[in-house]
C-alpha positions as CSV (number, residue, x, y, z in Angstrom):
1,M,-1.0,-17.1,-7.6
2,V,-3.2,-14.2,-8.4
3,A,-3.5,-13.0,-12.4
4,I,-5.2,-10.0,-13.5
5,S,-5.8,-8.4,-17.3
6,F,-6.2,-4.9,-17.8
7,T,-5.6,-1.9,-19.6
8,L,-2.8,0.8,-19.0
9,A,-1.9,3.6,-21.0
10,G,-3.8,1.9,-24.3
11,R,-2.0,-1.6,-23.9
12,Q,-3.7,-4.5,-23.0
13,F,-1.7,-6.6,-19.8
14,D,-1.9,-9.9,-18.1
15,L,0.0,-9.8,-14.9
16,S,0.3,-12.1,-12.0
17,N,1.9,-11.6,-8.6
18,D,4.8,-13.7,-9.6
19,D,5.4,-12.0,-12.7
20,V,6.0,-8.7,-10.5
21,R,8.1,-10.6,-8.1
22,S,10.2,-11.9,-11.2
23,R,10.5,-8.6,-12.8
24,I,11.8,-6.5,-10.2
25,A,14.3,-9.1,-8.7
26,Q,17.2,-7.9,-10.3
27,H,16.3,-4.3,-9.2
28,H,16.3,-2.3,-5.8
29,P,13.7,-0.3,-4.3
30,E,14.1,3.6,-4.9
31,P,13.4,6.0,-1.9
32,V,9.5,6.1,-1.7
33,D,7.9,9.4,-1.9
34,T,4.6,9.0,-0.8
35,Y,2.8,5.7,-1.8
36,W,4.6,2.1,-1.1
37,V,3.8,-1.5,-2.1
38,E,5.3,-4.2,0.3
39,I,6.8,-7.2,-1.4
40,D,8.2,-10.0,0.3
41,G,9.2,-7.8,3.0
42,A,10.4,-4.9,1.8
43,R,8.9,-1.7,0.8
44,W,8.9,-0.2,-2.9
45,P,7.5,2.9,-4.6
46,V,4.1,1.8,-6.1
47,K,5.1,3.5,-9.5
48,Q,8.6,1.8,-10.0
49,V,7.1,-1.6,-9.3
50,L,4.2,-1.2,-11.9
51,A,6.9,0.3,-14.2
52,L,9.1,-2.5,-13.9
53,A,6.1,-5.0,-14.3
54,T,4.7,-3.5,-17.4
55,G,8.0,-2.0,-19.2
56,L,5.8,1.1,-19.3
57,P,7.7,4.7,-18.4
58,K,6.2,6.3,-15.1
59,R,5.1,9.1,-16.8
60,D,2.7,6.8,-19.0
61,F,0.2,6.5,-16.0
62,Q,-0.7,7.9,-12.3
63,S,0.0,6.8,-8.9
64,Q,-3.7,5.6,-8.4
65,N,-3.4,3.1,-10.9
66,S,-0.3,1.5,-9.8
67,R,-1.9,1.5,-6.1
68,R,-5.3,0.0,-7.4
69,L,-3.7,-2.7,-9.8
70,L,-1.2,-3.7,-7.2
71,A,-3.8,-4.2,-4.5
72,R,-6.0,-6.4,-7.1
73,L,-2.8,-8.9,-7.2
74,G,-2.8,-9.0,-3.4
75,F,-0.2,-7.1,-2.4
76,T,-0.4,-4.5,0.8
77,I,-0.3,-0.7,-0.4
78,G,0.8,1.9,2.2
79,S,1.4,5.4,2.7
80,G,4.2,6.5,5.4
81,A,4.1,4.2,7.9
82,A,0.4,3.1,7.7
83,A,-0.7,0.3,5.3
84,I,-3.9,1.6,3.4
85,A,-7.1,-0.9,4.2
86,T,-7.8,-2.4,0.8
87,S,-9.5,-5.7,0.0
88,A,-6.4,-7.2,-0.5
89,V,-5.6,-7.3,3.4
90,A,-5.4,-10.8,4.4
91,T,-6.3,-11.9,0.8
92,R,-6.0,-15.7,0.2
93,S,-5.6,-16.4,-3.5
94,S,-7.5,-19.3,-4.9
95,E,-5.9,-21.6,-7.1
96,S,-7.1,-20.4,-10.3
97,A,-4.0,-19.1,-12.0
98,K,-5.6,-16.6,-14.8
99,T,-8.7,-15.0,-14.9
100,E,-10.3,-14.0,-18.3
101,P,-9.8,-10.6,-19.7
102,G,-12.4,-8.4,-18.4
103,T,-12.9,-10.4,-15.1
104,S,-11.9,-9.8,-11.6
105,P,-9.4,-12.3,-10.3
106,Q,-11.3,-15.1,-7.9
107,Q,-10.1,-14.6,-4.6
108,T,-10.9,-15.6,-1.1
109,V,-10.7,-12.7,0.9
110,A,-13.2,-13.8,4.2
111,D,-14.3,-16.9,6.0
112,V,-17.3,-15.2,6.9
113,V,-19.6,-12.1,6.4
114,L,-21.6,-10.2,8.9
115,V,-24.0,-7.5,7.5
116,G,-25.5,-4.5,9.9
117,C,-29.2,-4.4,10.6
118,V,-31.1,-1.3,9.1
119,K,-34.0,1.3,10.6
120,T,-36.4,0.3,7.9
121,K,-38.3,-3.2,9.0
122,L,-41.5,-5.0,8.1
123,D,-44.2,-4.4,10.7
124,H,-44.6,-8.2,11.6
125,G,-42.0,-10.9,12.4
126,A,-40.1,-12.6,9.4
127,P,-36.7,-14.5,8.9
128,A,-34.4,-12.0,9.8
129,R,-32.9,-11.8,6.1
130,D,-36.6,-10.9,5.5
131,L,-37.3,-8.8,8.1
132,Y,-34.9,-5.4,6.9
133,V,-36.6,-3.9,3.9
134,S,-34.5,-1.1,2.5
135,D,-32.8,-1.1,-0.6
136,Y,-29.1,-0.7,1.4
137,F,-29.9,-3.8,3.3
138,A,-30.8,-5.5,0.1
139,K,-27.3,-4.7,-1.6
140,M,-25.7,-5.9,1.6
141,R,-27.8,-9.3,1.7
142,S,-26.9,-9.9,-2.4
143,Y,-23.6,-9.5,-1.7
144,A,-23.5,-11.7,1.4
145,E,-25.0,-13.9,-0.3
146,A,-22.9,-14.2,-3.6
147,T,-19.6,-15.0,-1.8
148,G,-21.4,-18.1,-0.9
149,L,-19.6,-17.9,2.6
150,P,-21.5,-18.3,5.9
151,W,-23.2,-15.0,6.8
152,F,-25.0,-13.5,9.7
153,I,-26.5,-10.1,10.6
154,L,-25.6,-7.6,13.1
155,S,-28.6,-6.9,15.4
156,A,-29.1,-3.8,17.8
157,E,-31.3,-6.1,20.0
158,H,-30.0,-9.3,19.5
159,G,-26.6,-9.5,18.7
160,L,-25.7,-11.9,16.1
161,V,-28.8,-13.9,14.0
162,A,-28.6,-16.2,11.4
163,P,-30.3,-15.2,8.3
164,D,-33.3,-17.6,8.9
165,D,-33.7,-16.5,12.3
166,W,-37.3,-15.4,13.0
167,L,-37.1,-12.0,14.5
168,E,-40.0,-9.5,15.3
169,P,-39.5,-5.7,14.5
170,Y,-37.8,-3.8,17.2
171,E,-36.7,0.2,17.3
172,R,-33.1,-0.2,19.0
173,Y,-30.4,1.4,16.9
174,L,-27.2,0.9,18.4
175,P,-25.5,4.2,17.9
176,D,-28.3,5.7,20.1
177,T,-26.8,3.0,23.1
178,T,-24.7,3.8,25.8
179,H,-20.9,2.9,25.8
180,E,-21.7,-0.1,28.4
181,Y,-24.5,-1.4,26.1
182,R,-22.2,-1.5,23.2
183,R,-19.4,-2.8,24.8
184,G,-21.7,-5.9,26.0
185,W,-23.4,-6.0,22.8
186,G,-19.8,-6.3,21.0
187,E,-18.4,-9.0,23.5
188,K,-22.2,-10.7,23.0
189,A,-22.0,-10.9,19.0
190,A,-18.5,-12.4,19.0
191,A,-19.3,-15.1,21.5
192,Q,-22.6,-16.1,19.2
193,L,-20.8,-16.2,16.2
194,Q,-17.9,-18.4,17.7
195,E,-20.7,-20.6,19.1
196,A,-22.3,-20.8,15.3
197,I,-18.9,-21.6,13.5
198,G,-16.5,-22.6,16.1
199,S,-13.1,-21.1,16.9
200,L,-12.2,-17.6,15.1
201,D,-8.7,-18.0,15.4
202,G,-7.0,-17.3,12.4
203,L,-10.5,-16.5,10.6
204,V,-11.0,-13.4,8.4
205,V,-14.5,-11.6,9.1
206,D,-15.5,-9.4,6.4
207,V,-17.9,-6.9,8.1
208,H,-20.5,-4.7,6.4
209,A,-22.3,-2.6,8.7
210,G,-21.8,1.1,10.0
211,S,-19.0,2.5,12.1
212,T,-20.7,2.2,15.4
213,Y,-21.3,-1.8,14.6
214,V,-17.9,-2.2,13.7
215,A,-15.9,-0.4,16.3
216,S,-17.9,-2.4,19.1
217,A,-17.8,-5.9,17.4
218,E,-13.9,-5.4,16.4
219,G,-12.1,-5.9,19.5
220,P,-13.9,-8.7,20.7
221,L,-13.5,-10.8,17.5
222,R,-9.9,-9.7,17.4
223,R,-9.3,-11.1,21.0
224,R,-10.8,-13.9,19.8
225,G,-8.2,-14.5,17.3
226,A,-9.9,-13.3,14.0
227,E,-9.0,-10.6,11.2
228,V,-11.7,-8.1,10.9
229,L,-12.0,-6.8,7.1
230,D,-13.9,-3.6,6.8
231,Q,-13.7,-2.9,2.9
232,L,-15.8,0.2,3.3
233,A,-14.4,1.9,6.0
234,G,-15.0,5.7,5.6
235,L,-16.9,5.6,2.6
236,S,-20.0,7.9,2.5
237,F,-23.5,6.5,2.2
238,G,-23.6,7.0,-1.6
239,R,-20.0,5.6,-2.1
240,R,-21.2,2.5,-0.2
241,L,-24.0,2.0,-2.5
242,S,-21.6,2.4,-5.1
243,W,-19.5,-0.3,-3.9
244,Y,-22.2,-2.6,-4.0
245,L,-23.0,-2.1,-7.4
246,Q,-19.8,-2.9,-8.2
247,H,-19.4,-6.0,-6.7
248,E,-22.6,-7.4,-7.9
249,P,-22.3,-10.6,-9.8
250,G,-21.0,-9.7,-13.2
251,A,-19.8,-6.4,-12.4
252,P,-17.8,-4.5,-13.4
253,V,-19.2,-4.3,-17.0
254,A,-16.9,-5.1,-19.8
255,A,-15.6,-2.3,-22.0
256,S,-17.1,-3.6,-25.0
257,T,-20.5,-3.3,-23.4
258,I,-19.8,0.5,-22.4
259,L,-19.1,1.0,-25.8
260,T,-21.9,-0.5,-27.5
261,Q,-23.9,1.5,-25.5
262,L,-22.0,5.0,-25.9
263,R,-22.5,4.1,-29.6
264,D,-26.3,3.5,-29.5
265,P,-27.9,6.4,-31.2
266,D,-31.3,5.2,-30.1
267,A,-30.6,5.7,-26.6
268,A,-29.5,9.4,-26.9
269,M,-32.1,11.5,-24.6
270,T,-32.8,15.2,-25.6
271,L,-31.6,17.7,-23.0
272,D,-35.2,18.4,-22.2
273,Q,-35.8,14.7,-21.2
274,V,-32.3,14.9,-19.4
275,R,-33.9,17.8,-17.3
276,A,-37.2,16.1,-16.9
277,S,-35.6,13.1,-15.5
278,G,-34.5,15.2,-12.5
279,G,-31.6,12.9,-12.1
280,A,-33.5,9.7,-11.4
281,G,-31.1,7.2,-12.2
282,F,-28.2,9.4,-13.1
283,R,-27.2,10.6,-9.7
284,V,-24.2,8.4,-10.1
285,P,-20.7,7.4,-11.6
286,G,-20.5,7.1,-15.1
287,L,-19.6,8.1,-18.9
288,Y,-21.7,10.1,-21.8
289,S,-21.4,10.7,-25.0
290,W,-22.8,13.8,-26.8
291,W,-24.5,13.6,-30.4
292,V,-24.8,16.5,-32.7
293,D,-27.8,16.6,-35.6
294,D,-27.5,17.5,-39.5
295,S,-27.7,21.6,-38.9
296,G,-25.8,21.0,-35.8
297,A,-23.0,19.6,-37.4
298,L,-22.8,22.2,-40.2
299,D,-22.3,24.8,-37.6
300,L,-19.7,23.2,-36.1
301,T,-17.9,22.5,-39.7
302,S,-18.6,26.1,-40.2
303,G,-16.8,27.3,-37.1
304,L,-13.7,25.1,-37.2
305,G,-13.1,25.0,-41.0
306,H,-13.1,21.1,-40.7
307,Q,-15.7,18.8,-41.5
308,V,-17.7,17.6,-38.5
309,D,-19.9,14.7,-39.5
310,P,-23.6,14.4,-37.7
311,G,-23.3,11.7,-34.7
312,L,-21.0,11.3,-31.8
313,I,-18.8,14.4,-31.1
314,Y,-17.5,13.9,-27.4
315,A,-17.4,11.5,-24.8
316,G,-16.4,12.0,-21.2
317,L,-16.9,10.8,-17.6
318,A,-18.2,12.2,-14.2
319,G,-17.0,10.6,-10.7
320,A,-13.8,8.8,-11.7
321,T,-11.1,8.7,-8.6
322,R,-8.8,11.8,-8.9
323,S,-5.0,11.5,-10.1
324,G,-3.9,12.0,-6.4
325,G,-6.1,9.2,-5.2
326,S,-9.1,11.3,-3.8
327,S,-12.5,10.6,-4.2
328,S,-14.9,12.8,-6.6
329,S,-18.5,13.4,-5.5
330,N,-19.5,14.3,-9.2
331,T,-22.2,12.3,-10.6
332,L,-23.4,12.2,-14.7
333,W,-26.4,14.4,-13.3
334,G,-23.9,17.1,-11.9
335,R,-21.9,17.0,-14.8
336,I,-24.5,17.5,-17.5
337,A,-27.1,19.6,-15.6
338,T,-25.0,21.9,-13.7
339,M,-21.8,22.2,-15.6
340,H,-22.5,21.3,-19.3
341,L,-25.8,23.0,-19.3
342,G,-24.6,25.5,-16.7
343,K,-24.3,29.4,-17.5
344,K,-20.5,29.7,-17.6
345,H,-18.3,28.1,-20.0
346,E,-15.4,28.5,-17.7
347,F,-16.8,25.2,-15.9
348,S,-17.2,22.6,-18.6
349,T,-14.6,21.8,-21.4
350,L,-17.4,20.7,-24.0
351,R,-19.2,23.9,-23.4
352,R,-16.1,26.0,-24.0
353,S,-15.1,24.3,-26.9
354,L,-18.7,24.5,-28.2
355,G,-19.2,27.8,-27.2
356,S,-15.7,29.0,-29.2
357,V,-16.8,26.8,-32.1
358,L,-20.0,28.8,-32.5
359,A,-18.4,32.3,-31.7
360,S,-16.4,31.7,-34.9
361,A,-19.1,30.3,-36.8
362,Y,-21.2,33.5,-36.3
363,G,-18.5,36.3,-36.3
364,Q,-18.8,36.9,-32.5
365,A,-16.1,38.7,-30.5
366,A,-17.7,36.8,-27.4
367,I,-19.3,33.6,-26.5
368,D,-22.8,34.1,-25.9
369,E,-23.8,32.1,-23.1
370,E,-27.5,32.2,-23.6
371,Q,-27.5,31.4,-27.4
372,L,-25.1,28.6,-26.6
373,T,-27.4,26.8,-24.1
374,R,-30.6,27.2,-27.0
375,W,-28.1,25.8,-29.6
376,M,-27.3,22.9,-27.1
377,H,-31.3,22.3,-26.9
378,A,-32.0,22.5,-30.4
379,H,-29.1,20.2,-32.0
380,L,-27.3,17.9,-29.1
381,R,-28.5,14.7,-27.7
382,V,-26.7,12.4,-25.0
383,V,-26.2,9.1,-24.0
384,L,-25.7,8.5,-20.4
385,V,-24.2,5.2,-19.0
386,P,-24.1,4.6,-15.2
387,Y,-20.6,2.8,-14.2
388,P,-20.0,2.5,-10.6
389,D,-16.3,1.2,-10.5
390,V,-14.7,4.7,-10.0
391,D,-11.3,3.6,-9.7
392,S,-11.4,1.8,-12.9
393,L,-13.5,4.9,-14.5
394,G,-10.5,6.6,-15.6
395,D,-8.7,3.9,-17.5
396,L,-12.0,3.0,-19.1
397,E,-12.4,6.6,-20.3
398,T,-9.0,6.3,-21.8
399,E,-10.0,3.0,-23.7
400,V,-13.4,4.2,-24.6
401,L,-11.8,7.4,-26.4
402,L,-9.4,5.7,-28.3
403,E,-12.0,3.5,-29.6
404,L,-14.4,6.2,-30.2
405,D,-11.9,9.0,-31.3
406,P,-14.7,11.7,-30.9
407,P,-13.9,15.0,-32.9
408,L,-14.2,17.6,-30.1
409,N,-12.3,15.5,-27.4
410,L,-8.7,17.1,-27.0
411,A,-7.1,15.0,-24.1
412,K,-6.3,11.5,-24.2
413,V,-6.6,11.1,-28.4
414,E,-4.3,11.8,-31.1
415,K,-3.6,15.7,-32.8
416,T,-5.5,16.2,-35.6
417,P,-5.8,19.5,-37.8
418,L,-9.6,20.0,-36.3
419,R,-8.6,19.5,-32.9
420,R,-5.5,22.1,-33.5
421,E,-7.9,24.7,-34.7
422,L,-10.2,23.5,-31.8
423,S,-7.2,24.1,-29.2
424,A,-6.7,28.0,-31.0
425,L,-10.6,28.8,-30.8
426,R,-10.3,27.9,-27.4
427,K,-7.6,30.1,-26.5
428,R,-8.9,33.0,-28.7
429,Y,-12.2,32.7,-26.8
430,A,-11.1,32.2,-23.0
431,G,-13.3,34.3,-20.6
432,R,-14.9,36.1,-23.5
433,S,-18.7,35.9,-22.4
434,A,-21.2,38.3,-23.7
435,G,-22.9,40.2,-21.4
436,L,-20.5,39.3,-18.7
437,E,-18.9,42.0,-16.4
438,G,-14.8,42.2,-17.8
439,E,-15.9,41.1,-21.3
440,K,-13.2,41.4,-23.3
């Protein structure tokens, strides 16, 4: 049995795959629109299953929540006639019945891990595990070692090598080789793996390598009876790095830890400090919290006609998987530097809110973009918290906003007189920017 703990629609749940089966037992599958989950040979709409399993109305959560959570429980997820590749493929559950809240279920998803070589190497011989020196390889190696499984390196020059095998530097790069070379290389690597660990029949091989390496080795491995698991298929380089951050020992970070960081005024950076960083460490997904000083809070109080205290006034995210399941390329740096501190309030929820409130406070007919930017630099600071698990980032934001309840947030929080006034001001100043053509 696989069991997970999670927060959905502001409620905490503990759910196992057996719970799901028992709760759908007296129901029948509805017609599948787009995404399905296969349970004991039958295909169900993912939202129907999660609604039955949790007791929540389907309107209270999104399809991507359903797909992610059901995949974590080991079920196969698909769209149309095809299954979607996830780490739930060929999952073998451990005997542990339940996990602690905030942790991932302990699962054995593979029998052996293969890691691809990289171009950056030492200029002298070394054990294979130490020859490759890029940060990317270090993350792949760390992941492989943390699994506790046997692991090997796919070398473009040598085929399959054990981590302790001594290698001299080489220049061969598999994508630059001929089709004949890659075909022979794949057969060689599969044969070497079989020689190293015995029969591959029925084994799950978790491959962490570029698409050329995977494509060259997959056929020979499957012909020997192995199941090939490519958890990073189709991900960009940046998304691959994010994946490894997510799967580091102890990740993902507990919501309580994120809340502590977002609440810490000592961690807040001035906007000049953010600019000066050039995005170093912040070109990743994550969450942020905005803080206002005493005089800035007085300005906001004046504009809204409701009390705004100095401190945390707004929180949000950057880079979460979109509601339709597609990925986002946004980062903390992109959200803060180019949207919140940009030149057009239409591109930023926070900027539009602040601009509308200040225009009201100063008795202006339109939002003055330059004045707004100067005010933000003078009165605001921001806390930036990287968080690599883009699939759970939206749910985490929901939990964070329910706990922090920042006064200038409008979504995922309760309506208050202040927020109603803020919404009215946003409507009043919509599209009104001083100095722009078409100003109203």
